[in-house]
C-alpha positions in Angstrom: 9.8 -2.1 -10.7 9.0 1.6 -11.2 10.2 3.7 -14.6 12.6 6.6 -14.2 12.8 9.8 -16.6 15.8 12.0 -16.5 16.5 15.2 -17.1 19.5 17.6 -17.1 19.3 21.1 -18.0 21.1 24.7 -17.9 19.2 27.1 -16.2 19.9 31.2 -15.8 20.7 31.4 -12.4 18.4 35.0 -13.0 15.3 32.5 -13.5 15.6 30.4 -10.8 12.1 31.2 -9.6 10.8 31.7 -12.8 11.7 27.9 -13.0 10.4 26.9 -9.6 7.2 29.0 -10.6 7.4 27.2 -13.9 7.6 23.8 -12.2 5.0 24.1 -9.7 2.9 25.2 -12.4 3.4 21.8 -14.9 5.0 18.8 -12.7 1.2 18.8 -11.6 0.0 17.9 -14.8 2.3 14.7 -15.0 1.1 13.3 -11.5 -2.5 14.0 -12.9 -1.5 11.6 -15.4 -0.2 8.7 -13.7 3.5 10.0 -12.4 4.4 9.1 -9.1 6.6 12.0 -8.7 8.4 14.7 -10.1 11.8 15.7 -8.5 13.4 19.4 -9.5 17.3 19.3 -8.2 18.5 23.0 -8.5 22.9 22.5 -9.1 24.1 23.2 -5.5 27.8 20.9 -5.6 28.5 20.0 -9.4 32.2 19.9 -10.2 33.7 20.3 -13.5 34.9 17.8 -14.7 38.6 16.4 -16.2 36.7 15.0 -19.6 32.7 15.7 -19.2 30.3 16.9 -16.6 27.0 17.6 -16.2 27.8 21.3 -16.7 29.8 20.6 -20.4 26.3 18.1 -21.1 24.1 20.4 -21.6 26.9 23.2 -22.8 26.2 25.5 -19.7 27.7 29.2 -19.3 29.1 30.7 -16.4 25.5 32.6 -15.3 23.8 28.9 -15.5 23.2 26.5 -12.9 22.6 22.4 -13.7 18.8 21.8 -13.1 18.6 17.5 -12.5 15.4 16.6 -12.8 13.4 13.2 -12.6 10.0 11.4 -12.9 9.2 8.7 -11.3 6.6 6.1 -12.8 4.7 2.7 -11.4 5.9 1.2 -14.6 6.9 1.9 -18.4 3.4 1.1 -19.8 2.2 4.0 -17.6 5.6 6.2 -18.3 4.3 5.7 -22.3 0.2 6.3 -21.7 1.5 9.1 -19.4 4.3 11.1 -21.5 1.8 10.8 -24.5 -1.0 12.3 -23.0 1.2 15.0 -21.3 2.7 16.1 -25.2 -1.2 16.1 -26.1 -2.3 18.5 -23.5 -2.3 21.7 -24.4 -1.4 23.0 -20.7 2.2 21.7 -21.8 1.5 23.6 -25.1 4.3 26.4 -25.6 1.5 28.8 -27.6 -1.1 28.4 -24.7 -1.0 31.9 -23.6 -2.1 29.8 -19.9 1.8 27.7 -20.4 4.7 30.0 -18.6 7.5 30.4 -21.3 10.1 27.7 -20.2 12.6 30.0 -18.4 16.2 27.8 -20.0 17.0 26.5 -23.5 15.0 23.3 -24.0 17.2 22.6 -27.1 20.3 22.1 -24.5 18.5 19.7 -22.0 19.5 15.9 -22.2 16.6 13.5 -21.1 16.2 9.9 -21.3 13.9 6.5 -19.9 15.7 4.5 -17.3 14.4 1.0 -16.3 16.2 0.4 -12.5 18.6 -2.2 -12.3 18.9 -1.9 -8.4 16.7 -0.3 -5.8 18.0 -0.1 -2.4 15.5 1.1 0.3 
């Protein structure tokens, strides 16, 4: 069964196109290095919760939109090797002038790796 990396971030609504451009430039690197697919989903129906919610999880402000993203890998071994290569890839280095700046506050990103336990098709 596959392996999933999941991400939740807050992106200023005014940066939607910058975010899309950033993803279109950098997400193919994950595919090149072994991922099966990358999904970037712009928040459309993200309700406020009573105790917690997606917005609170990333301390989203009123002018920010929650983005939910994931990377699907064939397995954890491919993910571990691929993510190491991604982190070492100069195209992902923020100090590289060809790498677009992140259009969001990366310090508030939450992320993790997940082993699927149920899959229904």
